[in-house]
C-alpha positions as YAML, in Angstrom:
chain: A
units: angstrom
residues:
- id: 1
  name: MET
  ca: [-35.43, -6.28, 13.15]
- id: 2
  name: GLY
  ca: [-38.09, -8.09, 11.21]
- id: 3
  name: GLU
  ca: [-37.52, -11.78, 10.54]
- id: 4
  name: ARG
  ca: [-33.91, -11.77, 11.85]
- id: 5
  name: ASP
  ca: [-33.61, -12.92, 15.45]
- id: 6
  name: ILE
  ca: [-30.88, -11.67, 17.79]
- id: 7
  name: ARG
  ca: [-29.44, -14.08, 20.38]
- id: 8
  name: MET
  ca: [-27.65, -13.35, 23.63]
- id: 9
  name: ILE
  ca: [-24.17, -14.95, 23.81]
- id: 10
  name: GLY
  ca: [-22.35, -14.84, 27.15]
- id: 11
  name: GLY
  ca: [-24.54, -11.99, 28.40]
- id: 12
  name: ARG
  ca: [-24.09, -9.77, 25.33]
- id: 13
  name: TRP
  ca: [-25.82, -9.33, 22.02]
- id: 14
  name: GLU
  ca: [-24.61, -11.52, 19.18]
- id: 15
  name: ASN
  ca: [-22.38, -9.48, 16.90]
- id: 16
  name: LEU
  ca: [-23.88, -8.49, 13.58]
- id: 17
  name: SER
  ca: [-21.94, -7.07, 10.67]
- id: 18
  name: VAL
  ca: [-22.62, -4.83, 7.73]
- id: 19
  name: PHE
  ca: [-20.56, -5.26, 4.56]
- id: 20
  name: PRO
  ca: [-19.85, -1.81, 3.04]
- id: 21
  name: HIS
  ca: [-19.21, -3.26, -0.43]
- id: 22
  name: GLU
  ca: [-22.93, -4.10, -0.57]
- id: 23
  name: LEU
  ca: [-23.84, -0.49, 0.19]
- id: 24
  name: VAL
  ca: [-21.24, 1.80, -1.39]
- id: 25
  name: ASP
  ca: [-22.23, 3.63, -4.55]
- id: 26
  name: GLN
  ca: [-19.35, 6.08, -5.04]
- id: 27
  name: TYR
  ca: [-16.64, 8.01, -3.22]
- id: 28
  name: ILE
  ca: [-16.81, 11.73, -2.49]
- id: 29
  name: VAL
  ca: [-13.88, 13.94, -1.45]
- id: 30
  name: VAL
  ca: [-14.81, 16.85, 0.82]
- id: 31
  name: ARG
  ca: [-12.83, 19.84, 2.12]
- id: 32
  name: ASP
  ca: [-13.68, 21.40, 5.50]
- id: 33
  name: PHE
  ca: [-11.79, 24.65, 6.11]
- id: 34
  name: GLN
  ca: [-11.71, 27.02, 9.09]
- id: 35
  name: PRO
  ca: [-9.59, 30.16, 8.71]
- id: 36
  name: MET
  ca: [-7.75, 31.86, 11.57]
- id: 37
  name: GLY
  ca: [-9.96, 34.15, 13.62]
- id: 38
  name: LEU
  ca: [-13.16, 32.28, 12.82]
- id: 39
  name: ILE
  ca: [-15.56, 32.52, 15.75]
- id: 40
  name: SER
  ca: [-18.01, 29.87, 14.54]
- id: 41
  name: GLU
  ca: [-17.32, 26.23, 15.46]
- id: 42
  name: TYR
  ca: [-17.87, 25.02, 11.91]
- id: 43
  name: GLY
  ca: [-16.19, 26.05, 8.69]
- id: 44
  name: GLU
  ca: [-16.56, 26.12, 4.92]
- id: 45
  name: ILE
  ca: [-17.49, 22.73, 3.46]
- id: 46
  name: SER
  ca: [-17.05, 21.99, -0.25]
- id: 47
  name: GLU
  ca: [-16.98, 18.92, -2.47]
- id: 48
  name: ILE
  ca: [-13.76, 18.65, -4.48]
- id: 49
  name: GLY
  ca: [-14.09, 15.24, -6.15]
- id: 50
  name: ARG
  ca: [-16.43, 12.35, -6.89]
- id: 51
  name: THR
  ca: [-15.55, 8.93, -8.36]
- id: 52
  name: THR
  ca: [-16.33, 5.21, -8.26]
- id: 53
  name: ASP
  ca: [-12.60, 4.40, -7.95]
- id: 54
  name: LEU
  ca: [-11.36, 4.41, -4.34]
- id: 55
  name: LEU
  ca: [-7.71, 4.89, -5.34]
- id: 56
  name: GLU
  ca: [-8.71, 7.89, -7.44]
- id: 57
  name: ALA
  ca: [-10.55, 9.33, -4.41]
- id: 58
  name: TYR
  ca: [-7.38, 8.93, -2.32]
- id: 59
  name: ASN
  ca: [-5.40, 10.49, -5.15]
- id: 60
  name: CYS
  ca: [-7.74, 13.49, -5.09]
- id: 61
  name: MET
  ca: [-7.30, 13.78, -1.31]
- id: 62
  name: PHE
  ca: [-3.49, 13.59, -1.52]
- id: 63
  name: LYS
  ca: [-3.32, 16.19, -4.31]
- id: 64
  name: ALA
  ca: [-5.65, 18.55, -2.45]
- id: 65
  name: LYS
  ca: [-3.56, 18.25, 0.69]
- id: 66
  name: MET
  ca: [-0.36, 19.08, -1.22]
- id: 67
  name: SER
  ca: [-1.92, 22.16, -2.85]
- id: 68
  name: GLU
  ca: [-3.22, 23.67, 0.39]
- id: 69
  name: ASP
  ca: [-1.77, 26.87, 1.83]
- id: 70
  name: THR
  ca: [-2.05, 26.39, 5.60]
- id: 71
  name: LYS
  ca: [-0.54, 29.75, 6.58]
- id: 72
  name: ASP
  ca: [-3.87, 31.27, 7.74]
- id: 73
  name: CYS
  ca: [-5.54, 28.00, 8.62]
- id: 74
  name: ARG
  ca: [-7.10, 27.28, 12.00]
- id: 75
  name: TYR
  ca: [-8.39, 23.85, 11.01]
- id: 76
  name: LEU
  ca: [-8.50, 21.97, 7.72]
- id: 77
  name: SER
  ca: [-9.61, 18.46, 6.84]
- id: 78
  name: ILE
  ca: [-9.83, 16.67, 3.51]
- id: 79
  name: SER
  ca: [-11.98, 13.55, 3.75]
- id: 80
  name: VAL
  ca: [-12.99, 10.61, 1.59]
- id: 81
  name: PHE
  ca: [-16.64, 9.64, 2.10]
- id: 82
  name: ALA
  ca: [-18.57, 6.74, 0.60]
- id: 83
  name: SER
  ca: [-22.17, 7.37, -0.41]
- id: 84
  name: PHE
  ca: [-24.69, 4.52, -0.08]
- id: 85
  name: LYS
  ca: [-26.80, 3.18, -2.94]
- id: 86
  name: ASN
  ca: [-30.34, 4.55, -3.28]
- id: 87
  name: MET
  ca: [-29.57, 7.28, -0.73]
- id: 88
  name: ASP
  ca: [-29.13, 11.03, -1.19]
- id: 89
  name: PHE
  ca: [-25.72, 11.63, 0.33]
- id: 90
  name: GLU
  ca: [-25.79, 14.50, 2.82]
- id: 91
  name: LEU
  ca: [-23.41, 16.16, 5.28]
- id: 92
  name: ASP
  ca: [-24.35, 18.42, 8.16]
- id: 93
  name: LYS
  ca: [-22.63, 21.71, 9.04]
- id: 94
  name: TYR
  ca: [-19.96, 19.79, 10.99]
- id: 95
  name: ALA
  ca: [-19.05, 17.71, 7.90]
- id: 96
  name: GLU
  ca: [-20.61, 14.59, 9.39]
- id: 97
  name: VAL
  ca: [-22.81, 12.15, 7.48]
- id: 98
  name: VAL
  ca: [-26.54, 12.71, 7.88]
- id: 99
  name: LYS
  ca: [-28.91, 9.79, 8.60]
- id: 100
  name: SER
  ca: [-26.65, 6.99, 7.38]
- id: 101
  name: THR
  ca: [-26.58, 8.28, 3.80]
- id: 102
  name: GLY
  ca: [-22.94, 7.22, 3.65]
- id: 103
  name: MET
  ca: [-19.83, 6.73, 5.74]
- id: 104
  name: ILE
  ca: [-16.43, 8.31, 6.15]
- id: 105
  name: VAL
  ca: [-13.57, 6.21, 4.77]
- id: 106
  name: SER
  ca: [-10.53, 8.29, 5.78]
- id: 107
  name: HIS
  ca: [-9.36, 11.84, 6.28]
- id: 108
  name: MET
  ca: [-6.29, 14.03, 6.53]
- id: 109
  name: CYS
  ca: [-6.49, 16.93, 8.96]
- id: 110
  name: TYR
  ca: [-4.30, 19.92, 9.72]
- id: 111
  name: GLU
  ca: [-4.78, 21.29, 13.23]
- id: 112
  name: TRP
  ca: [-3.13, 22.14, 16.52]
- id: 113
  name: HIS
  ca: [-1.67, 19.20, 18.46]
- id: 114
  name: VAL
  ca: [-1.23, 19.46, 22.21]
- id: 115
  name: ASP
  ca: [1.57, 16.88, 22.40]
- id: 116
  name: THR
  ca: [3.83, 18.41, 19.76]
- id: 117
  name: ARG
  ca: [2.74, 22.03, 20.41]
- id: 118
  name: ASP
  ca: [2.43, 22.79, 16.72]
- id: 119
  name: ARG
  ca: [0.16, 22.38, 13.71]
- id: 120
  name: HIS
  ca: [0.77, 19.55, 11.29]
- id: 121
  name: TRP
  ca: [-1.01, 17.07, 9.01]
- id: 122
  name: GLU
  ca: [-2.26, 13.72, 10.28]
- id: 123
  name: TYR
  ca: [-3.85, 10.84, 8.39]
- id: 124
  name: LEU
  ca: [-6.65, 8.78, 9.95]
- id: 125
  name: GLU
  ca: [-8.48, 5.77, 8.54]
- id: 126
  name: ASP
  ca: [-12.10, 5.46, 9.66]
- id: 127
  name: TYR
  ca: [-13.83, 2.63, 7.76]
- id: 128
  name: ASN
  ca: [-12.21, 0.42, 5.15]
- id: 129
  name: PRO
  ca: [-14.99, -0.24, 2.59]
- id: 130
  name: CYS
  ca: [-13.86, -3.81, 1.90]
- id: 131
  name: LYS
  ca: [-13.91, -4.93, 5.54]
- id: 132
  name: PRO
  ca: [-17.01, -6.13, 7.45]
- id: 133
  name: ILE
  ca: [-17.99, -3.73, 10.23]
- id: 134
  name: ILE
  ca: [-19.48, -4.98, 13.50]
- id: 135
  name: ILE
  ca: [-22.55, -2.99, 14.51]
- id: 136
  name: ASN
  ca: [-23.97, -5.13, 17.38]
- id: 137
  name: ASP
  ca: [-27.68, -4.78, 18.29]
- id: 138
  name: PRO
  ca: [-29.52, -3.21, 15.32]
- id: 139
  name: ASP
  ca: [-32.71, -2.64, 17.36]
- id: 140
  name: ASN
  ca: [-31.03, -0.35, 19.85]
- id: 141
  name: TYR
  ca: [-29.49, 2.88, 18.53]
- id: 142
  name: PHE
  ca: [-27.16, 3.17, 21.52]
- id: 143
  name: PHE
  ca: [-25.61, -0.21, 20.68]
- id: 144
  name: ARG
  ca: [-25.20, 0.54, 17.00]
- id: 145
  name: LEU
  ca: [-22.62, 2.57, 15.11]
- id: 146
  name: PRO
  ca: [-24.39, 5.83, 14.16]
- id: 147
  name: ASP
  ca: [-23.06, 5.74, 10.58]
- id: 148
  name: PHE
  ca: [-25.31, 2.71, 9.99]
- id: 149
  name: ALA
  ca: [-28.32, 3.71, 12.10]
- id: 150
  name: ASN
  ca: [-30.82, 3.74, 9.25]
- id: 151
  name: ILE
  ca: [-29.47, 0.91, 7.10]
- id: 152
  name: ASN
  ca: [-32.08, -1.55, 5.86]
- id: 153
  name: PRO
  ca: [-31.92, -4.66, 8.13]
- id: 154
  name: VAL
  ca: [-31.55, -6.86, 5.06]
- id: 155
  name: HIS
  ca: [-27.91, -5.74, 5.00]
- id: 156
  name: PHE
  ca: [-27.18, -6.98, 8.54]
- id: 157
  name: HIS
  ca: [-25.37, -10.31, 8.71]
- id: 158
  name: LYS
  ca: [-24.58, -12.87, 11.38]
- id: 159
  name: GLU
  ca: [-21.33, -14.77, 11.27]
- id: 160
  name: THR
  ca: [-23.29, -17.81, 10.12]
- id: 161
  name: ASP
  ca: [-24.67, -15.90, 7.13]
- id: 162
  name: PHE
  ca: [-21.53, -16.51, 5.11]
- id: 163
  name: ALA
  ca: [-19.22, -19.43, 4.58]
- id: 164
  name: CYS
  ca: [-16.44, -19.72, 2.03]
- id: 165
  name: ASP
  ca: [-14.49, -22.58, 0.51]
- id: 166
  name: ASN
  ca: [-11.95, -23.37, 3.23]
- id: 167
  name: ARG
  ca: [-9.35, -24.57, 0.75]
- id: 168
  name: GLY
  ca: [-9.64, -21.41, -1.34]
- id: 169
  name: PHE
  ca: [-9.62, -19.23, 1.77]
- id: 170
  name: GLU
  ca: [-6.46, -20.85, 3.14]
- id: 171
  name: TYR
  ca: [-4.72, -20.41, -0.21]
- id: 172
  name: HIS
  ca: [-5.54, -16.71, -0.48]
- id: 173
  name: LYS
  ca: [-4.91, -16.12, 3.23]
- id: 174
  name: ASN
  ca: [-1.39, -17.51, 2.79]
- id: 175
  name: ASP
  ca: [-1.00, -15.32, -0.28]
- id: 176
  name: LEU
  ca: [-1.79, -12.24, 1.85]
- id: 177
  name: ARG
  ca: [0.85, -13.37, 4.35]
- id: 178
  name: ASN
  ca: [3.40, -13.79, 1.57]
- id: 179
  name: LEU
  ca: [2.58, -10.33, 0.25]
- id: 180
  name: GLY
  ca: [3.45, -8.95, 3.66]
- id: 181
  name: LEU
  ca: [-0.08, -7.85, 4.64]
- id: 182
  name: GLY
  ca: [-0.44, -10.19, 7.61]
- id: 183
  name: LYS
  ca: [-3.93, -10.96, 8.91]
- id: 184
  name: PHE
  ca: [-5.49, -7.50, 8.39]
- id: 185
  name: LEU
  ca: [-7.60, -8.55, 5.41]
- id: 186
  name: ASP
  ca: [-8.62, -12.05, 6.54]
- id: 187
  name: ASP
  ca: [-12.21, -11.12, 7.42]
- id: 188
  name: ALA
  ca: [-12.65, -9.12, 4.23]
- id: 189
  name: LEU
  ca: [-11.25, -12.05, 2.23]
- id: 190
  name: ALA
  ca: [-13.63, -14.55, 3.85]
- id: 191
  name: VAL
  ca: [-16.65, -12.33, 3.18]
- id: 192
  name: ASN
  ca: [-15.76, -11.72, -0.45]
- id: 193
  name: LEU
  ca: [-15.04, -15.39, -1.18]
- id: 194
  name: THR
  ca: [-18.61, -16.18, -0.15]
- id: 195
  name: GLY
  ca: [-21.17, -16.95, -2.83]
- id: 196
  name: ASP
  ca: [-20.71, -16.72, -6.57]
- id: 197
  name: ARG
  ca: [-19.06, -13.31, -7.03]
- id: 198
  name: ARG
  ca: [-17.24, -13.00, -10.32]
- id: 199
  name: GLN
  ca: [-14.78, -10.43, -9.00]
- id: 200
  name: PHE
  ca: [-13.95, -8.24, -6.01]
- id: 201
  name: GLN
  ca: [-11.27, -5.95, -4.61]
- id: 202
  name: LEU
  ca: [-9.47, -5.72, -1.28]
- id: 203
  name: PHE
  ca: [-8.01, -2.42, -0.07]
- id: 204
  name: GLU
  ca: [-5.48, -1.67, 2.65]
- id: 205
  name: THR
  ca: [-3.42, 1.35, 3.66]
- id: 206
  name: TRP
  ca: [0.18, 0.79, 4.62]
- id: 207
  name: TRP
  ca: [2.99, 2.96, 5.96]
- id: 208
  name: PHE
  ca: [6.53, 2.62, 4.65]
- id: 209
  name: ASP
  ca: [8.31, 4.87, 7.16]
- id: 210
  name: ASP
  ca: [6.71, 8.27, 6.39]
- id: 211
  name: ASP
  ca: [5.32, 7.27, 2.98]
- id: 212
  name: LEU
  ca: [1.64, 6.25, 2.81]
- id: 213
  name: ALA
  ca: [0.51, 3.59, 0.34]
- id: 214
  name: VAL
  ca: [-3.02, 2.58, -0.61]
- id: 215
  name: ILE
  ca: [-2.97, -1.01, -1.87]
- id: 216
  name: ASN
  ca: [-5.65, -2.49, -4.12]
- id: 217
  name: LEU
  ca: [-5.72, -6.25, -4.73]
- id: 218
  name: SER
  ca: [-8.00, -7.40, -7.56]
- id: 219
  name: TYR
  ca: [-9.59, -10.85, -7.68]
- id: 220
  name: LYS
  ca: [-11.56, -12.54, -10.43]
- id: 221
  name: ARG
  ca: [-13.02, -15.96, -11.06]
- id: 222
  name: SER
  ca: [-11.00, -18.14, -13.39]
- id: 223
  name: ASP
  ca: [-12.50, -18.67, -16.86]
- id: 224
  name: ALA
  ca: [-10.72, -21.99, -17.31]
- id: 225
  name: SER
  ca: [-13.21, -24.79, -17.90]
- id: 226
  name: ASP
  ca: [-11.55, -27.03, -15.33]
- id: 227
  name: ASN
  ca: [-11.00, -24.33, -12.71]
- id: 228
  name: HIS
  ca: [-13.64, -21.83, -11.59]
- id: 229
  name: SER
  ca: [-11.85, -20.77, -8.41]
- id: 230
  name: MET
  ca: [-11.01, -17.18, -7.57]
- id: 231
  name: VAL
  ca: [-7.53, -15.92, -8.53]
- id: 232
  name: ARG
  ca: [-5.69, -12.74, -7.59]
- id: 233
  name: ASP
  ca: [-5.42, -10.71, -10.74]
- id: 234
  name: GLY
  ca: [-2.74, -8.23, -9.74]
- id: 235
  name: MET
  ca: [-1.88, -5.44, -7.36]
- id: 236
  name: GLU
  ca: [-2.12, -1.67, -7.70]
- id: 237
  name: ILE
  ca: [-0.45, 0.83, -5.39]
- id: 238
  name: LEU
  ca: [-1.09, 4.53, -4.90]
- id: 239
  name: LEU
  ca: [1.86, 6.04, -3.06]
- id: 240
  name: CYS
  ca: [2.04, 9.44, -1.39]
- id: 241
  name: SER
  ca: [5.60, 10.09, -0.24]
- id: 242
  name: ALA
  ca: [6.62, 12.33, 2.64]
- id: 243
  name: THR
  ca: [8.04, 14.74, 0.04]
- id: 244
  name: GLY
  ca: [4.64, 15.07, -1.63]
- id: 245
  name: GLU
  ca: [5.27, 13.01, -4.76]
- id: 246
  name: ILE
  ca: [2.27, 10.89, -5.75]
- id: 247
  name: GLN
  ca: [2.69, 7.71, -7.81]
- id: 248
  name: ARG
  ca: [0.26, 5.09, -9.06]
- id: 249
  name: GLN
  ca: [1.53, 1.78, -10.40]
- id: 250
  name: SER
  ca: [0.08, -1.63, -11.26]
- id: 251
  name: PHE
  ca: [1.98, -4.87, -10.72]
- id: 252
  name: ASP
  ca: [0.77, -7.95, -12.60]
- id: 253
  name: THR
  ca: [1.20, -11.32, -10.94]
- id: 254
  name: PRO
  ca: [4.37, -12.75, -12.54]
- id: 255
  name: LYS
  ca: [4.46, -16.27, -13.95]
- id: 256
  name: ASP
  ca: [7.81, -16.81, -12.23]
- id: 257
  name: GLY
  ca: [8.77, -15.27, -8.92]
- id: 258
  name: PHE
  ca: [6.68, -13.26, -6.50]
- id: 259
  name: ILE
  ca: [6.22, -9.53, -5.81]
- id: 260
  name: THR
  ca: [5.55, -8.44, -2.22]
- id: 261
  name: ILE
  ca: [4.26, -5.02, -1.19]
- id: 262
  name: GLU
  ca: [7.79, -4.25, 0.02]
- id: 263
  name: ASN
  ca: [9.18, -5.19, -3.40]
- id: 264
  name: ALA
  ca: [6.57, -3.02, -5.10]
- id: 265
  name: TYR
  ca: [7.26, -0.03, -2.87]
- id: 266
  name: ASN
  ca: [11.01, -0.29, -3.43]
- id: 267
  name: ALA
  ca: [10.52, -0.61, -7.18]
- id: 268
  name: MET
  ca: [8.51, 2.64, -7.08]
- id: 269
  name: GLN
  ca: [11.53, 4.18, -5.31]
- id: 270
  name: GLN
  ca: [13.63, 3.25, -8.38]
- id: 271
  name: ARG
  ca: [15.28, 0.32, -6.64]
- id: 272
  name: SER
  ca: [15.71, -3.31, -7.76]
- id: 273
  name: PHE
  ca: [14.60, -6.49, -6.01]
- id: 274
  name: LEU
  ca: [15.22, -10.23, -6.34]
- id: 275
  name: LEU
  ca: [12.21, -11.64, -8.20]
- id: 276
  name: ASP
  ca: [13.22, -15.31, -8.44]
- id: 277
  name: LYS
  ca: [15.99, -16.66, -6.19]
- id: 278
  name: SER
  ca: [16.18, -19.98, -8.01]
- id: 279
  name: ASN
  ca: [17.79, -18.39, -11.07]
- id: 280
  name: ASP
  ca: [19.00, -15.00, -9.74]
- id: 281
  name: THR
  ca: [16.36, -13.01, -11.60]
- id: 282
  name: TRP
  ca: [16.13, -9.38, -10.49]
- id: 283
  name: ALA
  ca: [13.41, -6.88, -11.40]
- id: 284
  name: PHE
  ca: [12.98, -3.11, -11.53]
- id: 285
  name: LEU
  ca: [10.71, -0.53, -13.15]
- id: 286
  name: ASN
  ca: [11.62, 1.24, -16.37]
- id: 287
  name: PHE
  ca: [10.88, 4.88, -15.52]
- id: 288
  name: LYS
  ca: [11.78, 6.10, -19.00]
- id: 289
  name: GLU
  ca: [8.61, 4.66, -20.55]
- id: 290
  name: THR
  ca: [4.95, 4.23, -19.64]
- id: 291
  name: ASP
  ca: [2.19, 2.16, -21.20]
- id: 292
  name: GLN
  ca: [-1.25, 3.45, -22.26]
- id: 293
  name: ASN
  ca: [-2.48, 3.21, -18.66]
- id: 294
  name: GLY
  ca: [0.42, 5.25, -17.28]
- id: 295
  name: ASN
  ca: [2.24, 2.27, -15.78]
- id: 296
  name: HIS
  ca: [5.98, 1.69, -15.94]
- id: 297
  name: GLN
  ca: [6.92, -1.71, -17.26]
- id: 298
  name: ILE
  ca: [8.86, -4.20, -15.15]
- id: 299
  name: GLU
  ca: [12.22, -5.19, -16.60]
- id: 300
  name: THR
  ca: [14.30, -8.16, -15.48]
- id: 301
  name: VAL
  ca: [17.95, -9.18, -15.57]
- id: 302
  name: LYS
  ca: [19.51, -12.50, -14.65]
- id: 303
  name: GLY
  ca: [22.84, -13.51, -13.16]
- id: 304
  name: TYR
  ca: [23.55, -10.68, -10.71]
- id: 305
  name: ASP
  ca: [25.45, -12.12, -7.74]
- id: 306
  name: LEU
  ca: [24.96, -9.68, -4.86]
- id: 307
  name: ARG
  ca: [27.09, -11.67, -2.45]
- id: 308
  name: LYS
  ca: [29.99, -11.70, -4.86]
- id: 309
  name: VAL
  ca: [29.75, -7.94, -5.40]
- id: 310
  name: LEU
  ca: [29.65, -7.16, -1.68]
- id: 311
  name: GLY
  ca: [31.87, -10.01, -0.54]
- id: 312
  name: ALA
  ca: [34.90, -8.40, -2.13]
- id: 313
  name: LEU
  ca: [34.68, -5.52, 0.37]
- id: 314
  name: PRO
  ca: [35.48, -5.56, 4.11]
- id: 315
  name: ILE
  ca: [31.99, -4.50, 5.21]
- id: 316
  name: GLU
  ca: [31.55, -4.58, 8.97]
- id: 317
  name: GLU
  ca: [27.91, -5.73, 8.75]
- id: 318
  name: LEU
  ca: [29.02, -8.95, 7.01]
- id: 319
  name: ARG
  ca: [31.34, -10.21, 9.74]
- id: 320
  name: ASP
  ca: [28.53, -11.97, 11.62]
- id: 321
  name: THR
  ca: [26.94, -14.77, 9.53]
- id: 322
  name: LYS
  ca: [23.40, -14.32, 10.91]
- id: 323
  name: LYS
  ca: [23.53, -10.55, 10.51]
- id: 324
  name: ALA
  ca: [24.93, -11.00, 7.01]
- id: 325
  name: ASP
  ca: [22.01, -13.20, 5.96]
- id: 326
  name: SER
  ca: [19.54, -10.58, 7.19]
- id: 327
  name: PHE
  ca: [21.55, -7.84, 5.47]
- id: 328
  name: TYR
  ca: [21.53, -9.64, 2.12]
- id: 329
  name: ALA
  ca: [17.82, -10.48, 2.44]
- id: 330
  name: SER
  ca: [17.00, -6.81, 2.98]
- id: 331
  name: LEU
  ca: [18.94, -5.76, -0.12]
- id: 332
  name: GLU
  ca: [17.31, -8.57, -2.11]
- id: 333
  name: SER
  ca: [13.90, -7.15, -1.11]
- id: 334
  name: GLY
  ca: [14.95, -3.85, -2.67]
- id: 335
  name: ASN
  ca: [15.79, -1.95, 0.50]
- id: 336
  name: ARG
  ca: [18.58, 0.54, 0.98]
- id: 337
  name: GLU
  ca: [21.05, -0.56, 3.68]
- id: 338
  name: ALA
  ca: [23.68, 1.21, 5.76]
- id: 339
  name: ILE
  ca: [27.24, -0.14, 5.73]
- id: 340
  name: ALA
  ca: [30.51, 0.78, 7.40]
- id: 341
  name: ILE
  ca: [33.94, 0.30, 5.83]
- id: 342
  name: SER
  ca: [37.07, 1.23, 7.79]
- id: 343
  name: GLY
  ca: [35.06, 3.58, 9.98]
- id: 344
  name: LYS
  ca: [33.37, 5.35, 7.05]
- id: 345
  name: ASN
  ca: [29.57, 5.10, 6.66]
- id: 346
  name: PHE
  ca: [27.69, 4.62, 3.41]
- id: 347
  name: PHE
  ca: [24.29, 3.50, 2.10]
- id: 348
  name: VAL
  ca: [24.00, 0.96, -0.71]
- id: 349
  name: GLU
  ca: [21.32, -0.45, -3.00]
- id: 350
  name: ALA
  ca: [21.50, -3.39, -5.38]
- id: 351
  name: GLN
  ca: [21.90, -2.31, -9.00]
- id: 352
  name: PRO
  ca: [21.73, -5.53, -11.04]
- id: 353
  name: LYS
  ca: [21.21, -3.85, -14.40]
- id: 354
  name: TYR
  ca: [24.80, -2.62, -14.30]
- id: 355
  name: ASP
  ca: [26.22, -5.43, -12.16]
- id: 356
  name: THR
  ca: [27.20, -3.02, -9.39]
- id: 357
  name: LEU
  ca: [25.85, -1.07, -6.41]
- id: 358
  name: ARG
  ca: [24.18, 2.30, -6.11]
- id: 359
  name: VAL
  ca: [26.13, 4.12, -3.39]
- id: 360
  name: TYR
  ca: [25.36, 7.12, -1.15]
- id: 361
  name: THR
  ca: [27.40, 8.85, 1.53]
- id: 362
  name: GLU
  ca: [26.12, 8.93, 5.12]
- id: 363
  name: ASN
  ca: [24.35, 12.27, 4.42]
- id: 364
  name: MET
  ca: [22.64, 10.72, 1.36]
- id: 365
  name: GLN
  ca: [24.80, 12.36, -1.31]
- id: 366
  name: LYS
  ca: [25.38, 10.22, -4.41]
- id: 367
  name: SER
  ca: [28.67, 8.40, -4.32]
- id: 368
  name: THR
  ca: [30.41, 5.66, -6.33]
- id: 369
  name: ILE
  ca: [31.67, 2.13, -5.96]
- id: 370
  name: GLN
  ca: [35.18, 3.57, -6.28]
- id: 371
  name: GLU
  ca: [34.73, 5.45, -2.99]
- id: 372
  name: LEU
  ca: [33.84, 2.17, -1.29]
- id: 373
  name: LYS
  ca: [36.99, 0.63, -2.71]
- id: 374
  name: SER
  ca: [39.07, 3.61, -1.63]
- id: 375
  name: ALA
  ca: [37.72, 3.36, 1.91]
- id: 376
  name: ALA
  ca: [38.57, -0.34, 1.88]
- id: 377
  name: GLY
  ca: [42.01, 0.15, 0.29]
- id: 378
  name: VAL
  ca: [41.01, -1.95, -2.74]
- id: 379
  name: SER
  ca: [42.55, -1.20, -6.13]
- id: 380
  name: HIS
  ca: [40.19, 0.54, -8.58]
- id: 381
  name: ASN
  ca: [41.32, -1.88, -11.26]
- id: 382
  name: ASN
  ca: [39.82, -4.81, -9.36]
- id: 383
  name: GLU
  ca: [36.58, -4.68, -11.32]
- id: 384
  name: PHE
  ca: [33.56, -6.86, -10.64]
- id: 385
  name: SER
  ca: [32.84, -9.60, -13.14]
- id: 386
  name: ASP
  ca: [30.30, -8.89, -15.87]
- id: 387
  name: HIS
  ca: [27.80, -11.75, -15.92]
- id: 388
  name: ARG
  ca: [24.34, -10.23, -16.13]
- id: 389
  name: VAL
  ca: [21.84, -11.21, -18.81]
- id: 390
  name: ASP
  ca: [18.93, -9.03, -19.92]
- id: 391
  name: LEU
  ca: [15.90, -11.37, -19.88]
- id: 392
  name: ASN
  ca: [13.94, -9.03, -22.15]
- id: 393
  name: THR
  ca: [16.45, -9.40, -25.00]
- id: 394
  name: GLY
  ca: [18.29, -12.59, -23.98]
- id: 395
  name: THR
  ca: [21.65, -10.87, -24.50]
- id: 396
  name: LYS
  ca: [24.52, -10.00, -22.21]
- id: 397
  name: GLN
  ca: [25.00, -6.35, -21.36]
- id: 398
  name: SER
  ca: [28.47, -4.98, -21.97]
- id: 399
  name: LYS
  ca: [30.70, -3.06, -19.63]
- id: 400
  name: GLY
  ca: [30.93, 0.64, -20.17]
- id: 401
  name: GLN
  ca: [27.21, 1.31, -19.87]
- id: 402
  name: THR
  ca: [26.58, 4.14, -17.44]
- id: 403
  name: PRO
  ca: [24.44, 3.29, -14.43]
- id: 404
  name: SER
  ca: [21.48, 5.57, -13.82]
...
């Protein structure tokens, strides 16, 4: 391994890591197709996209998957690969990387599954390009991940090779927790906070039930003369829903309030969430307009009292105080919640723009607040108070506006 020395710790080789962000040049989307009746064990391999933007590579993979006709398909995979700098990216006849010229990031495959006894799509993540990857002993091929077999040893790192500002790390680590991402990006964060990088990105995939999201967090060094620390510069989400719809949306870090990944996902589902609890500020996306980058702008309203709106109804889920707090918190995050009134089941979402609720029947048909009142035996004339304020204009909204 040249000048680097490997030590034995507790009877095993000291772990070494490779940081993909040092190696990756661009992302390549590849289709591997095997039709029914094919005798050969390998299929038709073709490149269908190439980009330096990981989210765009995922977007290409999702779109390709949705456009595929799997009727006569024996096996099909659509994969995102990363090519390495100063290497001629190459795949063999099995669609596997040749001689460490790159690595596979993720893939979606359509094939027969023994457990379910049918063919269906599955998503698998292989290597996240922002996370350090442990490769163990670089001098012994059998103790090294084959995707990195021929990497220049200069790119191998010991744990002692990097150290970040502990105060900055703790701050951003807590930020990841608040976002709802847990500890999954801690190692990647520590690596990227090392040294004098001006900017970096962290990626993570996340499931919201059957919807798959690819999350990109951007960081840059502050230009303020008195503060040269790293700051998170926003969040971008690429969302592929179970129905096949693909959305891409950026969320800037707000001056007031905080947007979690759950908030962001719900906003992309055309729901509203509580942005700032201290002054009852709610937020939602305006899907009627987009900016020059294709993003929907966030709009805010103030003064919506969810507990007052729901408290007027005999909802069974609100009888227990602890359950009620959890119920309200879920709606404030932008979730849709099930309720029961006099034995009838509904689903509701907060709709602060019109000072009301968005209501669905138990089979997810659109309903109205009047049906909730009817189920509860409440007079239709007992209207909710109108107290919302549009923060974008500073004016009260009047009754009579039709909720979307």
